[in-house]
N, C-alpha and C positions, 0 to 999 in steps of 0.2 A: 578757560572760565569766561563766561559772557559777562560783560559789564554794561552799565547804563549811565555812565557819567555824561553830564551835559557839556556842550561846547564851552560854556562859561567856566565850568569847573576845570576843563582841560586846558584852559588858558593859563592856569597855574602850572609852571613847569614841574613842580614837585608832585602834583596830582597826576600830571601827564605821564611822568616816569613811573609812578606806582601803578597806573592803569596798564601800562605795557607789561609790567611784571605780573599783575593779576591775570592778565589774559593768557599767560604761558602756563598757568597751573591747570592740570587736567584731572584733579581730584583723585589721583591714583593711590595716594596713601602710603607710598613707599617711605616717605619721610617719617611716618609714625614709628616705624620699626627701629629707627636709629636716633630718635629724639630722647634725650635723657629725662626730660620732665614727663613725657608721656609714658616712657618705660617705668618711671618711678611712681607716678600718680595714677596712670590709667584713665585720665580724663581727656576726651577728644579735644576740648578747648585748650588743653595744655600740650597740644601737638602743633607742629607748623601748619598743617592743614586747617585745624580749628582756628588758630590765630589769624590765618589768612582770611577766613570767612568773617571773623570779627572786624578785621581791619577794613575789608571791602565794604561791609555794611556801614561802618563809621564814616569812611571817606565818601562813599557814594551818596550817602544821605546828608553829607555836609554837617554832621552833628558833632557836638563836643563829646569827648571821651566820658564814659561812665565808669562806675565802680567795677563792673564785670570785666570790661576790656582792660582796665588798668591792672586788675588782679592777674589776668592771664598773660598780659604782655610783660608785667614785672617778673613773672616766673620764668620767662625765656632767658636762657643763659647767653644767647648770641654765640653759641658754640659753632654754629654753621654746619653741623653734621648733616642737616637736611639738604644743604646745597651740594654736598658730596654725593648724597644718595639720589637726588632728584634727576630723573631721566629727561626732564623737559627744560632744564636750565633756568628754573625760577630763581631770581636773585632775591632771596629772602632777606639777606643782609640789608639791602637798600630799602626794602619795604618796611621792615621792622624799625629801621632808623627813622623813616618818615613818620611811622606811627608814634614813636616815642617823642618826636618833636611836636607832633599834634597834641599828644597828651600833656606835654609840658605847657603848651599854650592854652589849652581849653579845660583842664581839670585842676581843681583845687584839692590837693592832697590834705589829709589830716595834719594837724600842726606838728606832731612828733615826727611824722614821716618827712615833712618839709624840712624841719630843723636838722634832722640827721643827714639828709641828702645835701643840704647846704653846708653842713659841717665837713662832710667828706670832700665836697667840691672845693672848699676853701683851704683844706689842709693837704690832701694827698698829692696834688700836682706840684706842690711847693716843697722842695727838700728841707729847707730850713724850718718851716712850720711843722713838717712831718716829723723831723728829728725831735723837736720840742714836744710834740704830742706823744711820741713814744716814751719820752722821759716822764711825762705826766701820767701815762698809762700805768706805770709802776705803782703809783699812789692809788689809782682807781681799781686795780685788779682785784683786791680783796672784796670789793663790793659787787663784782660781776654777778654773783648769784642772786643778788637782790633784784636785778632787772629781769631775771628769767620768768618770774611770775606775772610780768606785765607785758602783754603781747606787743604793744607799741614800742617798748623799750628793749626788746630782745636784740635788736641790732647793736645796741650799746654793749650788751653782754658779749656778743660775738666779737665785737671790735676789741674789747679788752683781752679776751682769751687768745685772739690771734696775734696780739702785740708781742714781739719777742721780749724775753726777760732781760736780754742785754743786746746792745746794738754796737756794731763795729764802728771804729773811728772813721770819719769821713776821709776819702781818698783825695790826694792832690790832683789825681788824674781827672777828676770831675770838673776842674777849673779849665777855662779856655786856654788853649795852647797847642803846640805841635810836638809830636813824638816822632823823632827821626827814625828812619829805617836803618837797620844794621847793614853796613856794606852798601852796595848799589841799590838805589831806590827803584823798585819795579812798578809800584803803583802808589797812588795817594788816595786815601779815603777819609770821609768824615765819620765820626762815631757819635751816635745818639747816646748821651750819658743817662738819660731817663730821669724820672723823678723818684718814685717809690723804690726802684731797684738800687739807685745810687745810695740810698739810705740803708736799706735792708741788707744788701750784699754788694758793697763796692768792689769786692774781689773779682766779680764777674767781668767788669770792664777793665780792671787791672790785668787780668789774664788775657783778655782780648788784645789789649795794647801790646803786652809782652809777646804774645805769639805772633801777631801781625808784624811787629817790628823785626823779630828774628827771621822772618821769611821774606823780608825786603819790602814791607809795606809801610809807608809813612801814614801816621794817624793824626788827624787834626780834630780837636774839640772846638767847634766854632763859637765865637762870641755871639751872644744873643739867642742861643738855642734855649728852648723851653720844653715843657711837657708836650707830648705828641697830641694831646687833646682827647684821647680815647675815653678817659674816665668820664668827662662831662658829656662827650658825644653820646655815650650809651645811657646817659641820664636824660637825653633829649634836649640838653642845653646847647643848642646849635651855635648860637652867637659866640659863646665862650670857646667852643671847640674850633670854630673857624678862625677865631682870633689867634689861638695857639698855632693852628696850621699856617696861617699867614706869617707869623713871626718866625717859624722854623723855615718856611720857604725862603724868606728874606735872608736868613742866616746861611742857608746852604747854597743859594744862588750866588751870594757874595763869594763863597769859597770856590764855586765852579768858575766864576769869572776872574778870580785872583789866585791862580795856582792850579785850577782844574781838579776834578774829582772823578775817580774811576767807579766809585760806589759810595752810597751812604749806608754804613754798616749798623745794624740794629741787633741788640742782644736780648731784647724782650719781644717775643713773637707777637704778643698782644699789640704792642706799639707798631710792629712791622705791618700788621694787617691794616691798621688805620693809615699809616703813612703811604702805603701802596694805594690807598683809596683817596689821597689828597686830590688827585686829578679830577675825580668825580665830585668830591665834596665842594671843590672850588670852581666847578665847571661854569657856573653862572656869573662868576666874578671876572669881568673883562680885564682887570688889572693883574689878576693872579692865575687865570685858567691855564695859560701856556706854561708859566713857570711851575705851577703845581704839578702839571702832567710830566714835566721834565724831572722834577724831584721824585715823583712816584716811580718813574722808570729806572732811576738810579738806586732806589731803596733795595737793600738785600739783607736777609737774615745772615748772621755771621757764618753759619754753616753753609748757607747757599753761596756765600762769597768764597769761603775757604775751599769749597769743592772745585772752584775754577782755577786754583793755584797749583803749582807744582811743589808739593811739600816734600821735604827731605825724608830720609828714613827716621823713624822714631828714635829718640835718644834714650828713652826709658822703656822698660817692658813691664808695665804694671801687672799684667796677667790676671785681671779681675773680671768677674762676670757682672755685667751691667744690665739692669732692666731699663730699657729706653721707653720713657713716657712721652708720647708725641702730643704736645699741647694742641688743643683744638684750633687755636689761632695759627698754628704751624701747619697742621695737616689739612684742615678744612678751609681756613681763611687764606692761606698762602699756597696750598697744595705742595708743600715741601714734606716729603715722606722718606725719600731714599737717602739724601745727602748726609743727615746726621748719623744714621746707622752705619753707612759706608765709611765715614770718617773715623768713627769710633773703632770699627773693626780693623781698619788699616792701621790705626794707632796701637793695636795690640790688645784691645778689649774683646771679650766674648759678649755679644749683644743678644739679650733675650727680649722678646716682645710679649707683654702681658695680654691675657685674654681681654676681649671687649675694649681694645685699644681705641676704638672710635668714640667711646663714651667719655664725656667730660668728667673731670675730677671735682667739679663743683666750685672752683675758684672764681673764674669769670669776672675779673675786675673787682667790683664791690659786692658781687652776688653772695659771697660767703658771709658778708656782713648783713645785707638786706634780706636774704632768704636763708637764714642759718639752718633751719630744719632740713630743707631739701638738699642744701649744700652738704650737710653732714652725711646724709644717706649716700650721696654720690661719692664723697670722699672715702667713706668706709668700703664701698664696693670697689673703688679703684685700688685702695691700699691692699685689700684682700687679694685681688688679681695680681698685683705687683709682687707681693710677698710669696705668692704661689710659684713664681718663676725660679725661686731658689737663688736669686741674684745676691751679690754682696752689697750693691748700692744702686741708687736710681739716678739716671741722667735725664734732664729735660732742658728745654730752651726758653722757659718763661718763669719769671720771678713769682708770679701769682701761683703757678702750679707748685713751685718749690716750697713756698710757704704753706700752701694747703696740704700737700702730701706729707710734708715733714711734721705737721701738727698731729699726725696719727700713726705714721709708719715707724717701724723699729729699725729702719735702714737709713743710712746717710742719703740725703738728696742734694745733688750738686748740678750746676749748670754744665751742659755738654762742653762748652768752650774751656772750662776749668780743667776738665780731664784731658782735652786735647793739648792744652798748654803744658800740662804736666808731662804728658807722653813725649812732647817735642822739646823737652829741656827746661821747662818752667818749674814753678813751685808746686809742691803737692797741695791739693785743695785742703784748706784748714778743716773742712767738715769730715774728713776721713780719719778714722781712729788709727792709733799706732799699731793695733793688732793686724791691720790689713796689709796685704802684699804691697811692696814698694816703700814701706815705711823706713 
């Protein structure tokens, strides 16, 4: 794609980076076939190619964002399916991240939109606040229908409906501390406990620690760790995202220098995609660039890390058929496609892959709150394909996908690591009914 940025514009390193990305696009349109919003809405401006044109026009002309570009950028899930499809290597992720930051700086959203976004940014990255919010959601749920008739308030309705009716008790494993390996220590890792996941399903990290400890891995939950920053990052709130990134880099570098780390293990693939990008996000920060790159290099999804270990023979034989849902942040963001399925098969599960596995389930961070209609269409399409496999349950590696799919599926939805922990001698996942094999 030909660009006409001025030398003055290219002096801005963010614009210079986006210009490089824009130049790689050859207008081929391959991305449109795999873009969930284009497939759903059929509008060229709701495809990666269409959004690239809008972003180019906005940045090249140095103008503030307008209602049109905000509408179409907001509809982007950041599923990154386009990056898997693109033959030219266009880094759409970094381009749309820049566009969102530009929108945040130059566009004044309507009051209700601003208020809801600020509410989400103030609550979701903080487990204590999120836990309290879920408690209050019980009181607000009966009024969800009242918000459906007011377009600006539909996100509140979606938020209340997505809130679980009961929340599990907080796990002590979320607190800073060290979990010793059973027998001889083979490796030492840090575990990101996360924010929303630690509230919605603490058993995921409990299972991770249990399994890793049994196979000789010491797990440390570092002091000072915080939200990965992805939620505010995708809202264009760059300063808040970078502050979280720096705090985590400090916490993990401390562990690297005081005991060493073989990996930083992440159990929410959405977080993993962001943490693996810390090196890029902090590349202009002289005090953090090198440290952030070091952290990104150590970041591993839990299945990615488990695939490097010599696991024993499974202790249990569940004999269940599992539909594996590959989260977009896993398959497109981190290019992890083989390891989760191979681990499940080796552990004794029969793995089925749903049709249209490349398409997003519609969760995408806060997307199912901010864009409830599109999200619901994608969710229903995903659930239909999953249930068509005839599987007994669903496994996936991202808490957002678990929440989204479980809101409509008639099958239990559990994290991949919970099934692996069970197969290798751990507890049976609480979400599996007593009627299923292995009970």
